[in-house]
mmCIF file of the N, C-alpha and C atoms, coordinates in Angstrom:
data_MODEL
# 
_entry.id   MODEL 
# 
loop_
_atom_site.group_PDB 
_atom_site.id 
_atom_site.type_symbol 
_atom_site.label_atom_id 
_atom_site.label_alt_id 
_atom_site.label_comp_id 
_atom_site.label_asym_id 
_atom_site.label_entity_id 
_atom_site.label_seq_id 
_atom_site.pdbx_PDB_ins_code 
_atom_site.Cartn_x 
_atom_site.Cartn_y 
_atom_site.Cartn_z 
_atom_site.occupancy 
_atom_site.B_iso_or_equiv 
_atom_site.pdbx_formal_charge 
_atom_site.auth_seq_id 
_atom_site.auth_comp_id 
_atom_site.auth_asym_id 
_atom_site.auth_atom_id 
_atom_site.pdbx_PDB_model_num 
ATOM 1   N N  . MET A 1 1  ? 188.826 140.754 109.469 1.00 0.00 ? 1  MET A N  1 
ATOM 2   C CA . MET A 1 1  ? 188.648 139.952 108.115 1.00 0.00 ? 1  MET A CA 1 
ATOM 3   C C  . MET A 1 1  ? 187.577 140.712 107.612 1.00 0.00 ? 1  MET A C  1 
ATOM 4   N N  . VAL A 1 2  ? 187.718 140.419 106.030 1.00 0.00 ? 2  VAL A N  1 
ATOM 5   C CA . VAL A 1 2  ? 186.712 141.255 105.213 1.00 0.00 ? 2  VAL A CA 1 
ATOM 6   C C  . VAL A 1 2  ? 186.057 140.206 104.462 1.00 0.00 ? 2  VAL A C  1 
ATOM 7   N N  . LYS A 1 3  ? 184.702 139.970 104.406 1.00 0.00 ? 3  LYS A N  1 
ATOM 8   C CA . LYS A 1 3  ? 183.851 139.249 103.561 1.00 0.00 ? 3  LYS A CA 1 
ATOM 9   C C  . LYS A 1 3  ? 183.829 139.820 102.250 1.00 0.00 ? 3  LYS A C  1 
ATOM 10  N N  . ALA A 1 4  ? 184.270 139.064 101.077 1.00 0.00 ? 4  ALA A N  1 
ATOM 11  C CA . ALA A 1 4  ? 184.249 139.373 99.909  1.00 0.00 ? 4  ALA A CA 1 
ATOM 12  C C  . ALA A 1 4  ? 183.720 138.543 98.790  1.00 0.00 ? 4  ALA A C  1 
ATOM 13  N N  . VAL A 1 5  ? 183.494 138.668 97.852  1.00 0.00 ? 5  VAL A N  1 
ATOM 14  C CA . VAL A 1 5  ? 182.630 137.986 96.561  1.00 0.00 ? 5  VAL A CA 1 
ATOM 15  C C  . VAL A 1 5  ? 183.753 138.037 95.416  1.00 0.00 ? 5  VAL A C  1 
ATOM 16  N N  . LEU A 1 6  ? 184.033 136.826 95.288  1.00 0.00 ? 6  LEU A N  1 
ATOM 17  C CA . LEU A 1 6  ? 184.977 136.524 94.027  1.00 0.00 ? 6  LEU A CA 1 
ATOM 18  C C  . LEU A 1 6  ? 184.571 137.056 92.612  1.00 0.00 ? 6  LEU A C  1 
ATOM 19  N N  . LEU A 1 7  ? 185.269 138.097 91.907  1.00 0.00 ? 7  LEU A N  1 
ATOM 20  C CA . LEU A 1 7  ? 184.962 138.365 90.724  1.00 0.00 ? 7  LEU A CA 1 
ATOM 21  C C  . LEU A 1 7  ? 185.374 137.634 89.429  1.00 0.00 ? 7  LEU A C  1 
ATOM 22  N N  . LYS A 1 8  ? 186.567 137.118 90.038  1.00 0.00 ? 8  LYS A N  1 
ATOM 23  C CA . LYS A 1 8  ? 187.428 136.162 89.030  1.00 0.00 ? 8  LYS A CA 1 
ATOM 24  C C  . LYS A 1 8  ? 187.882 134.839 89.892  1.00 0.00 ? 8  LYS A C  1 
ATOM 25  N N  . PRO A 1 9  ? 187.696 133.664 89.356  1.00 0.00 ? 9  PRO A N  1 
ATOM 26  C CA . PRO A 1 9  ? 188.235 132.306 89.797  1.00 0.00 ? 9  PRO A CA 1 
ATOM 27  C C  . PRO A 1 9  ? 189.768 132.567 90.676  1.00 0.00 ? 9  PRO A C  1 
ATOM 28  N N  . LEU A 1 10 ? 189.476 131.914 91.823  1.00 0.00 ? 10 LEU A N  1 
ATOM 29  C CA . LEU A 1 10 ? 190.875 131.994 92.751  1.00 0.00 ? 10 LEU A CA 1 
ATOM 30  C C  . LEU A 1 10 ? 190.747 130.906 93.708  1.00 0.00 ? 10 LEU A C  1 
ATOM 31  N N  . ASP A 1 11 ? 192.147 130.296 93.576  1.00 0.00 ? 11 ASP A N  1 
ATOM 32  C CA . ASP A 1 11 ? 192.392 128.931 94.315  1.00 0.00 ? 11 ASP A CA 1 
ATOM 33  C C  . ASP A 1 11 ? 191.207 127.876 93.931  1.00 0.00 ? 11 ASP A C  1 
ATOM 34  N N  . GLY A 1 12 ? 191.188 127.674 92.719  1.00 0.00 ? 12 GLY A N  1 
ATOM 35  C CA . GLY A 1 12 ? 189.967 126.589 92.265  1.00 0.00 ? 12 GLY A CA 1 
ATOM 36  C C  . GLY A 1 12 ? 188.612 126.972 92.700  1.00 0.00 ? 12 GLY A C  1 
ATOM 37  N N  . GLN A 1 13 ? 188.446 128.150 93.045  1.00 0.00 ? 13 GLN A N  1 
ATOM 38  C CA . GLN A 1 13 ? 186.939 128.510 93.432  1.00 0.00 ? 13 GLN A CA 1 
ATOM 39  C C  . GLN A 1 13 ? 186.134 129.521 92.429  1.00 0.00 ? 13 GLN A C  1 
ATOM 40  N N  . PRO A 1 14 ? 185.187 129.226 91.975  1.00 0.00 ? 14 PRO A N  1 
ATOM 41  C CA . PRO A 1 14 ? 184.549 129.842 90.961  1.00 0.00 ? 14 PRO A CA 1 
ATOM 42  C C  . PRO A 1 14 ? 184.230 131.527 91.161  1.00 0.00 ? 14 PRO A C  1 
ATOM 43  N N  . GLU A 1 15 ? 183.987 132.104 90.267  1.00 0.00 ? 15 GLU A N  1 
ATOM 44  C CA . GLU A 1 15 ? 183.418 133.454 90.402  1.00 0.00 ? 15 GLU A CA 1 
ATOM 45  C C  . GLU A 1 15 ? 181.933 133.222 91.243  1.00 0.00 ? 15 GLU A C  1 
ATOM 46  N N  . GLY A 1 16 ? 181.961 134.323 92.052  1.00 0.00 ? 16 GLY A N  1 
ATOM 47  C CA . GLY A 1 16 ? 180.576 134.339 92.684  1.00 0.00 ? 16 GLY A CA 1 
ATOM 48  C C  . GLY A 1 16 ? 180.680 133.807 94.490  1.00 0.00 ? 16 GLY A C  1 
ATOM 49  N N  . THR A 1 17 ? 181.661 133.147 94.656  1.00 0.00 ? 17 THR A N  1 
ATOM 50  C CA . THR A 1 17 ? 182.145 132.535 95.647  1.00 0.00 ? 17 THR A CA 1 
ATOM 51  C C  . THR A 1 17 ? 182.241 133.511 96.926  1.00 0.00 ? 17 THR A C  1 
ATOM 52  N N  . GLU A 1 18 ? 181.858 133.536 98.086  1.00 0.00 ? 18 GLU A N  1 
ATOM 53  C CA . GLU A 1 18 ? 181.810 134.634 99.199  1.00 0.00 ? 18 GLU A CA 1 
ATOM 54  C C  . GLU A 1 18 ? 183.068 133.762 99.983  1.00 0.00 ? 18 GLU A C  1 
ATOM 55  N N  . ARG A 1 19 ? 184.158 134.608 100.403 1.00 0.00 ? 19 ARG A N  1 
ATOM 56  C CA . ARG A 1 19 ? 185.257 134.142 100.865 1.00 0.00 ? 19 ARG A CA 1 
ATOM 57  C C  . ARG A 1 19 ? 185.771 135.284 101.987 1.00 0.00 ? 19 ARG A C  1 
ATOM 58  N N  . GLU A 1 20 ? 186.412 135.314 103.035 1.00 0.00 ? 20 GLU A N  1 
ATOM 59  C CA . GLU A 1 20 ? 187.007 135.974 103.893 1.00 0.00 ? 20 GLU A CA 1 
ATOM 60  C C  . GLU A 1 20 ? 188.619 136.353 103.698 1.00 0.00 ? 20 GLU A C  1 
ATOM 61  N N  . PHE A 1 21 ? 188.919 137.574 103.832 1.00 0.00 ? 21 PHE A N  1 
ATOM 62  C CA . PHE A 1 21 ? 190.267 137.898 103.426 1.00 0.00 ? 21 PHE A CA 1 
ATOM 63  C C  . PHE A 1 21 ? 190.921 138.787 104.496 1.00 0.00 ? 21 PHE A C  1 
ATOM 64  N N  . SER A 1 22 ? 192.073 138.839 104.874 1.00 0.00 ? 22 SER A N  1 
ATOM 65  C CA . SER A 1 22 ? 192.604 140.157 105.709 1.00 0.00 ? 22 SER A CA 1 
ATOM 66  C C  . SER A 1 22 ? 192.391 141.391 104.803 1.00 0.00 ? 22 SER A C  1 
ATOM 67  N N  . LYS A 1 23 ? 192.432 142.512 105.423 1.00 0.00 ? 23 LYS A N  1 
ATOM 68  C CA . LYS A 1 23 ? 192.364 143.777 104.908 1.00 0.00 ? 23 LYS A CA 1 
ATOM 69  C C  . LYS A 1 23 ? 193.362 143.687 103.876 1.00 0.00 ? 23 LYS A C  1 
ATOM 70  N N  . ALA A 1 24 ? 194.654 143.535 104.531 1.00 0.00 ? 24 ALA A N  1 
ATOM 71  C CA . ALA A 1 24 ? 195.606 143.771 103.266 1.00 0.00 ? 24 ALA A CA 1 
ATOM 72  C C  . ALA A 1 24 ? 195.256 142.866 102.027 1.00 0.00 ? 24 ALA A C  1 
ATOM 73  N N  . ASP A 1 25 ? 194.932 141.662 102.239 1.00 0.00 ? 25 ASP A N  1 
ATOM 74  C CA . ASP A 1 25 ? 194.792 140.740 101.208 1.00 0.00 ? 25 ASP A CA 1 
ATOM 75  C C  . ASP A 1 25 ? 193.413 141.499 100.148 1.00 0.00 ? 25 ASP A C  1 
ATOM 76  N N  . PHE A 1 26 ? 192.391 141.801 100.969 1.00 0.00 ? 26 PHE A N  1 
ATOM 77  C CA . PHE A 1 26 ? 191.421 142.322 100.123 1.00 0.00 ? 26 PHE A CA 1 
ATOM 78  C C  . PHE A 1 26 ? 191.644 143.393 99.236  1.00 0.00 ? 26 PHE A C  1 
ATOM 79  N N  . ASP A 1 27 ? 192.295 144.356 99.865  1.00 0.00 ? 27 ASP A N  1 
ATOM 80  C CA . ASP A 1 27 ? 192.799 145.647 99.334  1.00 0.00 ? 27 ASP A CA 1 
ATOM 81  C C  . ASP A 1 27 ? 193.771 145.494 98.026  1.00 0.00 ? 27 ASP A C  1 
ATOM 82  N N  . ARG A 1 28 ? 194.618 144.324 98.072  1.00 0.00 ? 28 ARG A N  1 
ATOM 83  C CA . ARG A 1 28 ? 195.469 143.695 96.809  1.00 0.00 ? 28 ARG A CA 1 
ATOM 84  C C  . ARG A 1 28 ? 194.651 143.307 96.053  1.00 0.00 ? 28 ARG A C  1 
ATOM 85  N N  . LEU A 1 29 ? 193.626 142.507 96.245  1.00 0.00 ? 29 LEU A N  1 
ATOM 86  C CA . LEU A 1 29 ? 192.894 141.666 95.413  1.00 0.00 ? 29 LEU A CA 1 
ATOM 87  C C  . LEU A 1 29 ? 191.672 142.638 94.732  1.00 0.00 ? 29 LEU A C  1 
ATOM 88  N N  . LYS A 1 30 ? 191.417 143.635 95.379  1.00 0.00 ? 30 LYS A N  1 
ATOM 89  C CA . LYS A 1 30 ? 190.372 144.531 94.759  1.00 0.00 ? 30 LYS A CA 1 
ATOM 90  C C  . LYS A 1 30 ? 190.897 145.474 94.049  1.00 0.00 ? 30 LYS A C  1 
ATOM 91  N N  . ALA A 1 31 ? 192.284 145.796 93.937  1.00 0.00 ? 31 ALA A N  1 
ATOM 92  C CA . ALA A 1 31 ? 192.874 146.548 93.203  1.00 0.00 ? 31 ALA A CA 1 
ATOM 93  C C  . ALA A 1 31 ? 193.168 145.797 91.778  1.00 0.00 ? 31 ALA A C  1 
ATOM 94  N N  . LEU A 1 32 ? 193.350 144.437 91.828  1.00 0.00 ? 32 LEU A N  1 
ATOM 95  C CA . LEU A 1 32 ? 193.303 143.529 90.795  1.00 0.00 ? 32 LEU A CA 1 
ATOM 96  C C  . LEU A 1 32 ? 191.917 143.399 90.237  1.00 0.00 ? 32 LEU A C  1 
ATOM 97  N N  . ASN A 1 33 ? 190.988 143.828 90.550  1.00 0.00 ? 33 ASN A N  1 
ATOM 98  C CA . ASN A 1 33 ? 189.573 143.745 90.080  1.00 0.00 ? 33 ASN A CA 1 
ATOM 99  C C  . ASN A 1 33 ? 188.992 142.368 90.272  1.00 0.00 ? 33 ASN A C  1 
ATOM 100 N N  . ALA A 1 34 ? 189.751 141.344 91.292  1.00 0.00 ? 34 ALA A N  1 
ATOM 101 C CA . ALA A 1 34 ? 189.435 140.144 91.565  1.00 0.00 ? 34 ALA A CA 1 
ATOM 102 C C  . ALA A 1 34 ? 188.287 139.812 92.594  1.00 0.00 ? 34 ALA A C  1 
ATOM 103 N N  . VAL A 1 35 ? 187.956 140.720 93.446  1.00 0.00 ? 35 VAL A N  1 
ATOM 104 C CA . VAL A 1 35 ? 187.100 140.657 94.384  1.00 0.00 ? 35 VAL A CA 1 
ATOM 105 C C  . VAL A 1 35 ? 186.289 141.958 94.627  1.00 0.00 ? 35 VAL A C  1 
ATOM 106 N N  . GLY A 1 36 ? 185.192 141.898 95.215  1.00 0.00 ? 36 GLY A N  1 
ATOM 107 C CA . GLY A 1 36 ? 184.281 143.037 95.596  1.00 0.00 ? 36 GLY A CA 1 
ATOM 108 C C  . GLY A 1 36 ? 184.095 142.701 97.259  1.00 0.00 ? 36 GLY A C  1 
ATOM 109 N N  . ALA A 1 37 ? 183.575 143.732 97.505  1.00 0.00 ? 37 ALA A N  1 
ATOM 110 C CA . ALA A 1 37 ? 182.934 143.552 99.158  1.00 0.00 ? 37 ALA A CA 1 
ATOM 111 C C  . ALA A 1 37 ? 181.701 142.846 98.904  1.00 0.00 ? 37 ALA A C  1 
ATOM 112 N N  . ALA A 1 38 ? 181.397 141.972 99.966  1.00 0.00 ? 38 ALA A N  1 
ATOM 113 C CA . ALA A 1 38 ? 180.211 141.008 99.909  1.00 0.00 ? 38 ALA A CA 1 
ATOM 114 C C  . ALA A 1 38 ? 179.250 141.979 100.192 1.00 0.00 ? 38 ALA A C  1 
ATOM 115 N N  . GLY A 1 39 ? 177.849 141.548 99.608  1.00 0.00 ? 39 GLY A N  1 
ATOM 116 C CA . GLY A 1 39 ? 176.864 142.714 99.960  1.00 0.00 ? 39 GLY A CA 1 
ATOM 117 C C  . GLY A 1 39 ? 176.699 143.997 98.974  1.00 0.00 ? 39 GLY A C  1 
ATOM 118 N N  . THR A 1 40 ? 177.757 144.211 98.239  1.00 0.00 ? 40 THR A N  1 
ATOM 119 C CA . THR A 1 40 ? 177.732 145.182 97.339  1.00 0.00 ? 40 THR A CA 1 
ATOM 120 C C  . THR A 1 40 ? 176.919 145.001 96.244  1.00 0.00 ? 40 THR A C  1 
ATOM 121 N N  . PRO A 1 41 ? 175.857 145.549 95.764  1.00 0.00 ? 41 PRO A N  1 
ATOM 122 C CA . PRO A 1 41 ? 175.164 145.153 94.474  1.00 0.00 ? 41 PRO A CA 1 
ATOM 123 C C  . PRO A 1 41 ? 175.969 145.501 93.308  1.00 0.00 ? 41 PRO A C  1 
ATOM 124 N N  . LYS A 1 42 ? 176.954 146.173 93.317  1.00 0.00 ? 42 LYS A N  1 
ATOM 125 C CA . LYS A 1 42 ? 177.797 146.511 92.114  1.00 0.00 ? 42 LYS A CA 1 
ATOM 126 C C  . LYS A 1 42 ? 178.703 145.372 91.840  1.00 0.00 ? 42 LYS A C  1 
ATOM 127 N N  . ASN A 1 43 ? 178.627 144.264 92.531  1.00 0.00 ? 43 ASN A N  1 
ATOM 128 C CA . ASN A 1 43 ? 179.636 143.178 92.298  1.00 0.00 ? 43 ASN A CA 1 
ATOM 129 C C  . ASN A 1 43 ? 179.166 142.489 90.910  1.00 0.00 ? 43 ASN A C  1 
ATOM 130 N N  . LYS A 1 44 ? 180.115 142.264 90.017  1.00 0.00 ? 44 LYS A N  1 
ATOM 131 C CA . LYS A 1 44 ? 179.656 141.504 88.647  1.00 0.00 ? 44 LYS A CA 1 
ATOM 132 C C  . LYS A 1 44 ? 179.126 140.175 89.085  1.00 0.00 ? 44 LYS A C  1 
ATOM 133 N N  . ALA A 1 45 ? 179.560 139.536 89.927  1.00 0.00 ? 45 ALA A N  1 
ATOM 134 C CA . ALA A 1 45 ? 179.148 138.304 90.133  1.00 0.00 ? 45 ALA A CA 1 
ATOM 135 C C  . ALA A 1 45 ? 177.861 138.099 90.729  1.00 0.00 ? 45 ALA A C  1 
ATOM 136 N N  . GLU A 1 46 ? 177.213 139.064 91.614  1.00 0.00 ? 46 GLU A N  1 
ATOM 137 C CA . GLU A 1 46 ? 175.994 139.434 91.961  1.00 0.00 ? 46 GLU A CA 1 
ATOM 138 C C  . GLU A 1 46 ? 175.063 139.509 90.645  1.00 0.00 ? 46 GLU A C  1 
ATOM 139 N N  . LYS A 1 47 ? 175.552 140.632 89.809  1.00 0.00 ? 47 LYS A N  1 
ATOM 140 C CA . LYS A 1 47 ? 174.782 140.864 88.697  1.00 0.00 ? 47 LYS A CA 1 
ATOM 141 C C  . LYS A 1 47 ? 174.725 139.573 87.523  1.00 0.00 ? 47 LYS A C  1 
ATOM 142 N N  . ALA A 1 48 ? 175.317 138.816 87.808  1.00 0.00 ? 48 ALA A N  1 
ATOM 143 C CA . ALA A 1 48 ? 175.502 137.679 86.919  1.00 0.00 ? 48 ALA A CA 1 
ATOM 144 C C  . ALA A 1 48 ? 174.757 136.598 87.381  1.00 0.00 ? 48 ALA A C  1 
ATOM 145 N N  . ALA A 1 49 ? 174.391 136.511 88.849  1.00 0.00 ? 49 ALA A N  1 
ATOM 146 C CA . ALA A 1 49 ? 173.473 135.549 89.416  1.00 0.00 ? 49 ALA A CA 1 
ATOM 147 C C  . ALA A 1 49 ? 172.206 135.802 89.311  1.00 0.00 ? 49 ALA A C  1 
ATOM 148 N N  . LYS A 1 50 ? 171.842 137.128 89.033  1.00 0.00 ? 50 LYS A N  1 
ATOM 149 C CA . LYS A 1 50 ? 170.363 137.443 88.810  1.00 0.00 ? 50 LYS A CA 1 
ATOM 150 C C  . LYS A 1 50 ? 169.698 137.038 87.389  1.00 0.00 ? 50 LYS A C  1 
# 
């Protein structure tokens, strides 16, 4: 499982929510710019939270 931060709302959860996805799901969502790896300061969600 990969921890990720939502960069776009998903399944009724807002941007910035931390979720876990399988590696395949994470890769697919990352390609769509919908998630970023948790703990990576380049995440739009983390920048918006500051």
